[in-house]
C-alpha positions in Angstrom: 20.7 2.0 -7.3 20.9 4.3 -4.3 17.7 4.4 -2.2 16.0 7.8 -2.0 15.8 8.8 1.6 12.8 10.5 3.3 13.1 14.3 3.6 13.9 15.5 7.1 13.8 18.9 8.8 14.6 20.3 12.2 11.0 19.8 13.2 10.5 16.4 11.5 8.3 15.4 8.5 5.4 17.7 7.7 3.5 15.4 5.4 3.4 11.7 6.1 1.8 9.0 4.0 0.7 5.5 4.8 0.4 2.9 1.9 -0.6 -0.5 3.3 -1.5 -3.7 1.5 -0.9 -7.4 1.5 1.7 -7.0 -1.4 1.2 -10.6 -2.2 3.1 -10.1 -4.4 3.9 -6.4 -4.9 3.7 -5.4 -8.6 4.3 -2.4 -10.9 0.9 -0.8 -10.2 1.8 -0.7 -6.5 5.1 0.9 -7.3 3.4 3.4 -9.7 0.9 4.4 -7.0 3.6 4.9 -4.4 5.6 7.2 -6.8 2.4 9.2 -7.7 1.5 9.6 -4.0 4.9 10.7 -2.9 5.0 13.3 -5.7 1.5 14.6 -5.9 1.0 14.8 -2.2 4.4 16.3 -1.7 5.1 13.8 1.0 8.2 14.0 3.3 7.9 10.3 3.9 5.7 7.5 2.6 5.5 4.5 4.9 4.8 1.3 2.8 3.5 -1.2 5.3 2.8 -4.9 4.4 -0.3 -6.0 6.2 0.0 -8.4 9.1 -3.1 -10.5 10.0 -5.7 -8.9 7.8 -9.2 -9.0 9.3 -10.9 -8.5 5.9 -9.5 -11.2 3.7 -8.4 -14.9 3.9 -4.9 -15.7 5.0 -2.3 -14.5 2.5 -0.4 -17.1 0.5 3.1 -15.9 1.3 4.5 -15.5 4.8 5.0 -12.0 6.1 8.8 -12.0 6.1 8.7 -12.9 2.4 6.2 -10.2 1.5 8.3 -7.7 3.4 11.4 -8.8 1.5 9.6 -8.6 -1.9 8.2 -5.1 -0.9 11.8 -3.9 -0.2 12.8 -5.0 -3.7 9.6 -3.7 -5.4 9.8 -0.2 -3.9 13.5 0.3 -4.0 14.3 3.7 -5.2 10.8 5.1 -4.8 11.4 8.7 -3.7 10.9 9.4 0.1 9.6 5.9 0.7 10.3 3.6 3.7 9.1 -0.1 3.8 8.0 -0.6 7.4 7.3 -4.0 9.0 5.4 -2.9 12.1 2.1 -4.6 11.2 3.9 -7.9 10.6 5.2 -7.7 14.2 1.8 -6.9 15.6 -0.2 -9.7 17.3 -3.8 -10.2 16.3 -5.8 -8.5 13.5 -4.0 -5.7 11.7 -6.0 -2.4 11.4 -5.0 0.8 9.6 -6.2 3.0 12.4 -3.6 1.5 14.7 -0.8 2.2 12.3 -2.1 5.8 11.8 -2.2 6.4 15.5 1.4 5.2 15.8 2.5 7.5 13.0 0.6 10.4 14.6 2.4 9.8 17.8 5.7 9.6 16.0 5.1 12.7 13.9 2.7 14.8 16.0 3.0 17.9 13.9 2.5 16.2 10.5 -0.5 16.0 8.2 -1.3 12.4 7.6 -2.4 10.8 4.3 -3.8 7.3 3.7 -3.1 6.0 0.2 -5.5 3.5 -1.2 -6.8 2.2 -4.5 -10.4 2.8 -5.8 -11.4 -0.8 -5.0 -10.5 -0.2 -1.4 -12.3 3.1 -1.4 -15.5 1.4 -2.5 -15.5 -0.5 0.8 -14.1 2.2 3.1 -17.3 2.5 5.1 -16.7 -1.2 6.2 -13.2 -0.5 7.5 -12.6 -0.8 11.2 -13.0 2.7 12.8 -13.3 4.4 9.5 -14.7 7.6 11.1 -11.5 7.8 13.2 -9.4 7.3 10.1 -11.2 10.1 8.4 -10.7 12.4 11.4 -6.9 11.7 11.3 -5.9 11.5 7.7 -6.8 12.7 4.2 -7.6 9.7 2.0 -5.7 9.7 -1.3 -7.3 7.5 -3.9 -6.0 6.2 -7.2 -8.6 4.9 -9.7 -8.5 1.3 -10.8 -9.9 0.0 -14.1 -12.8 -2.5 -13.7 -13.7 -1.5 -10.2 -17.2 -2.8 -9.5 -18.3 0.6 -8.1 -17.1 4.2 -8.4 -15.1 4.0 -5.2 -14.1 7.7 -5.4 -17.7 8.8 -5.5 -18.7 6.5 -2.7 -15.9 7.8 -0.6 -16.7 11.4 -1.2 -20.3 10.7 -0.1 -19.2 9.7 3.4 -19.5 12.4 6.0 -16.3 13.9 7.3 -13.9 12.2 4.8 -11.3 14.4 3.2 -10.5 13.0 -0.3 -7.6 13.6 -2.7 -7.8 12.0 -6.1 -4.4 10.9 -7.4 -3.6 11.2 -11.1 -2.5 7.7 -12.2 -2.6 6.0 -15.6 -4.8 2.9 -16.0 -2.9 -0.1 -14.7 -5.0 -3.3 -14.6 -2.5 -5.5 -12.8 -3.8 -7.4 -9.7 -1.9 -9.6 -7.3 -4.7 -12.2 -7.6 -4.1 -12.5 -11.4 -0.4 -12.6 -10.9 -0.6 -15.5 -8.5 -2.9 -17.3 -10.9 -0.3 -16.8 -13.7 2.5 -18.0 -11.5 0.5 -21.1 -10.5 0.1 -21.8 -14.2 3.9 -21.4 -14.8 3.5 -18.2 -16.8 6.1 -15.4 -17.0 5.3 -12.4 -14.7 8.6 -10.4 -14.8 7.0 -7.5 -16.8 4.3 -7.2 -14.1 6.4 -7.4 -10.9 9.9 -6.4 -12.1 13.0 -8.5 -12.4 14.0 -8.4 -8.7 10.7 -9.6 -7.4 10.3 -12.2 -10.1 13.8 -13.6 -9.2 12.8 -13.7 -5.5 9.6 -15.5 -6.3 11.5 -18.1 -8.4 14.2 -18.6 -5.8 11.7 -19.2 -3.0 9.3 -21.2 -5.1 6.3 -19.0 -4.2 2.8 -19.2 -5.6 3.2 -22.6 -7.2 0.4 -25.1 -7.3 1.1 -27.9 -4.8 
């Protein structure tokens, strides 16, 4: 399948999105969110950025190069998307504000959008430099079934945060559940897609020692 390239113009992209995550592993809900964001936000390019050293969670189970490879497979063909490994090359904790600042420098005339799920929105006030993020980018949120709190409402209550609600069907998949299924030897191809499932099998990922 031919990869859909980001749109370009003489003055560069006008609308730039950032969709970050551990992608450990990437699954069909991640892909659906990327497609919805690119279309509904009318993005010229959506940067899909696997997290490097995440400050807010335990060490990921799969090495960064393998999560990057799986992300390239999972998001292949997503319109105007670009899987970007910059956070994996960054030393020390990985913060979204640093990536947004880099994208702003690369696309100084563009409007920036940060794409997140509702579970992330619920904890947005605990993000590093969240006020700076809010000043730089519109936060685009997709609802997630079973979220402990109404993340969208919590986000809208924060001062200075511009929020865009994405229209996305309920998709309850989670990377945690998928890793648990893999450790138990269960089939996950319908959840992650054939290419990612094959990569996981070939590299013996997420198996119980």
